[in-house]
VEXTORRO-140488 format. One line per field, with one value per residue (C-alpha): x, y, z. Coordinates in Angstrom, 3 decimals. Last residue first. Example, Ala and Ser with C-alpha at 12.3 -4.5 7.8 and 13.67 -1.06 7.14 Angstrom:
BEGIN
xx = (13.670:12.300)
yy = (-1.060:-4.500)
zz = (7.140:7.800)
***
This chain:
BEGIN
xx = (-28.408:-31.653:-32.304:-32.358:-30.200:-30.350:-27.464:-27.549:-24.469:-22.328:-23.186:-22.445:-19.015:-18.127:-18.914:-15.298:-14.135:-16.776:-15.497:-12.357:-14.055:-17.014:-14.956:-12.481:-15.286:-14.950:-17.961:-21.303:-23.427:-23.408:-25.486:-26.895:-25.531:-21.977:-18.738:-16.931:-19.653:-21.903:-23.576:-26.461:-27.397:-26.636:-29.106:-27.692:-27.177:-26.426:-24.658:-22.482:-22.622:-19.083:-20.141:-17.663:-19.133:-18.324:-19.682:-20.964:-22.679:-19.891:-19.083:-21.087:-21.351:-22.403:-20.377:-21.623:-21.884:-20.141:-19.480:-17.524:-14.634:-11.504:-8.631:-6.837:-9.158:-7.812:-8.789:-10.033:-11.255:-13.294:-13.085:-14.686:-13.429:-13.665:-10.069:-9.058:-11.413:-10.183:-6.381:-6.843:-8.676:-5.830:-3.311:-5.427:-5.781:-2.179:-1.469:-4.226:-2.780:0.694:4.013:3.257:6.153:4.392:3.231:-0.396:0.417:2.183:-0.406:-3.255:-1.175:-0.471:-3.803:-5.965:-6.026:-5.141:-8.107:-10.531:-12.447:-12.403:-10.599:-7.757:-10.216:-10.654:-7.216:-5.575:-7.294:-6.706:-2.839:-2.604:-4.159:-2.044:1.070:0.313:-0.172:3.213:4.923:6.729:5.783:2.411:0.491:0.663:-2.247:-1.232:-3.649:-6.436:-5.849:-5.021:-7.060:-5.566:-2.651:-1.960:1.618:0.804:-1.819:-2.815:-4.872:-7.966:-9.203:-12.706:-13.748:-17.209:-17.995:-15.753:-15.045:-14.237:-15.938:-13.952:-14.837:-12.708:-10.784:-8.626:-10.973:-13.702:-14.356:-13.324:-11.658:-12.312:-9.485:-9.999:-10.999:-8.263:-7.954:-11.325:-11.333:-12.703:-14.537:-15.482:-17.294:-20.324:-23.064:-20.868:-19.728:-22.285:-22.258:-18.375:-18.881:-21.577:-19.266:-17.025:-13.801:-10.321:-9.377:-11.507:-10.769:-13.719:-16.237:-16.930:-18.950:-18.309:-21.295:-21.419:-23.756)
yy = (-28.559:-28.809:-30.268:-29.271:-26.025:-23.815:-22.908:-19.334:-18.186:-21.490:-20.909:-16.987:-17.876:-20.106:-17.316:-16.329:-19.634:-22.073:-25.270:-25.155:-23.918:-26.163:-29.325:-27.928:-27.752:-31.666:-33.262:-34.184:-33.411:-34.690:-32.903:-35.195:-34.607:-35.990:-34.665:-31.523:-29.817:-26.818:-25.657:-26.950:-24.722:-27.044:-28.153:-28.390:-30.524:-33.639:-36.650:-37.758:-40.936:-42.075:-45.607:-45.571:-42.698:-39.038:-36.644:-33.347:-32.451:-34.166:-30.937:-28.058:-26.900:-23.479:-21.693:-19.382:-22.588:-25.252:-27.790:-30.730:-28.727:-30.499:-28.307:-25.638:-25.190:-23.588:-20.427:-19.198:-15.609:-15.893:-14.022:-16.134:-14.790:-18.487:-18.583:-17.327:-19.793:-22.634:-21.708:-21.190:-24.668:-26.448:-24.863:-26.077:-29.581:-30.176:-28.965:-31.169:-34.106:-33.963:-34.140:-31.751:-31.516:-29.411:-31.491:-30.763:-27.041:-26.819:-28.575:-26.254:-23.317:-24.392:-25.555:-22.442:-20.540:-23.652:-25.411:-22.323:-23.661:-27.279:-29.409:-30.271:-31.287:-35.087:-36.033:-33.229:-34.278:-38.065:-37.542:-35.380:-37.781:-40.400:-38.508:-37.275:-40.841:-41.933:-38.624:-39.693:-39.734:-41.145:-38.458:-38.046:-37.801:-35.913:-32.871:-35.438:-36.848:-40.628:-43.457:-46.916:-47.580:-44.783:-44.669:-43.517:-42.119:-42.446:-39.588:-41.075:-39.634:-40.997:-41.093:-40.059:-41.406:-42.833:-39.622:-38.207:-36.138:-35.879:-37.076:-36.247:-38.207:-37.470:-35.667:-36.724:-39.618:-43.303:-43.251:-40.613:-38.882:-38.391:-34.483:-32.308:-30.025:-28.875:-26.078:-22.735:-20.438:-16.711:-14.900:-17.378:-17.539:-19.529:-22.265:-24.918:-23.987:-24.230:-27.899:-28.630:-27.721:-30.543:-30.122:-30.797:-32.662:-31.795:-30.568:-30.576:-27.732:-25.088:-22.188:-18.753:-16.940:-13.304:-14.122)
zz = (117.643:116.440:112.971:109.304:109.844:106.772:104.108:103.074:105.088:104.059:100.368:100.609:102.076:99.069:96.482:96.839:95.420:94.056:93.283:95.053:98.199:98.133:97.488:100.402:102.648:103.074:101.763:103.814:100.576:97.092:94.546:91.706:88.262:88.774:89.292:89.596:91.777:90.779:93.880:96.297:99.469:102.084:104.237:107.550:110.511:108.540:110.408:107.611:105.844:105.072:105.865:108.617:110.093:109.675:112.211:112.970:116.452:118.199:120.259:119.618:123.244:123.196:125.951:128.827:131.233:129.452:132.314:131.331:129.740:129.327:130.304:128.643:125.669:122.444:120.906:117.554:117.203:113.945:110.547:107.695:104.424:103.032:102.193:105.724:107.597:105.386:105.961:109.726:109.825:107.940:110.353:113.313:111.707:111.499:114.929:116.586:114.304:116.036:114.532:111.682:108.996:106.711:103.697:104.031:104.692:101.499:99.519:100.661:100.037:96.412:95.754:96.607:93.330:91.082:92.174:91.870:88.739:89.403:86.859:89.198:91.862:92.154:90.725:92.939:96.173:95.453:94.679:97.906:100.132:98.680:98.897:102.310:103.420:102.027:103.292:106.287:110.038:111.193:112.850:116.785:119.009:122.334:121.896:121.539:124.831:124.742:125.999:125.182:123.023:120.374:119.172:115.465:113.476:109.897:108.489:106.645:103.322:102.622:98.990:97.697:94.128:91.516:89.567:93.018:95.898:99.090:102.627:105.587:108.368:111.367:113.941:111.428:113.586:113.430:116.763:119.439:121.301:124.889:125.287:126.217:123.131:122.345:119.914:121.183:118.446:119.101:116.492:116.462:113.809:111.182:113.710:112.564:108.820:109.009:110.450:107.778:104.953:106.224:107.847:106.436:109.576:112.762:116.039:118.520:119.048:121.760:120.620:122.549:123.330:121.967:118.876)
***
């Protein structure tokens, strides 16, 4: 597709997020929206021995309406330690954990001041690891009119209940825990379990509702 896909920023995005942008070569990340609470902009879901667990990046200095580009992450390593311990515990036995873990950990512990920058670095890591070549740009103002652009904003979400709004029937793959396939997880679940085959899983996943 030649159209630009416009989509919001996301913390360690779900597999659905990558299925959604898969057909588009040019991706524009919304930077000037008002930040929405309790969304995947600062949270993701991983699969653990205790079931699905939501990881949420704590934010600071948010009073009233704040543009996404101005949202700051909580300083210090307390939340980073919690996230990494959870990821390591969940995926250390995954086939490709050792292959990707060093770079993932390095990005997570990088001293990002802003959520948007953290998410952008993680998105680049995920796209590169998935072998998905995309031209990524950022909006320069809030885009109300999306003429010539495919508006994908808010098509994928993570609610309080950790039940994602599913847009795709993900092709099942072997996960670390459980016999039943768990959907709605961060793409790192797919990546750490399937490595180079992750691209094929995304490519073969089918939409289940109209965007």
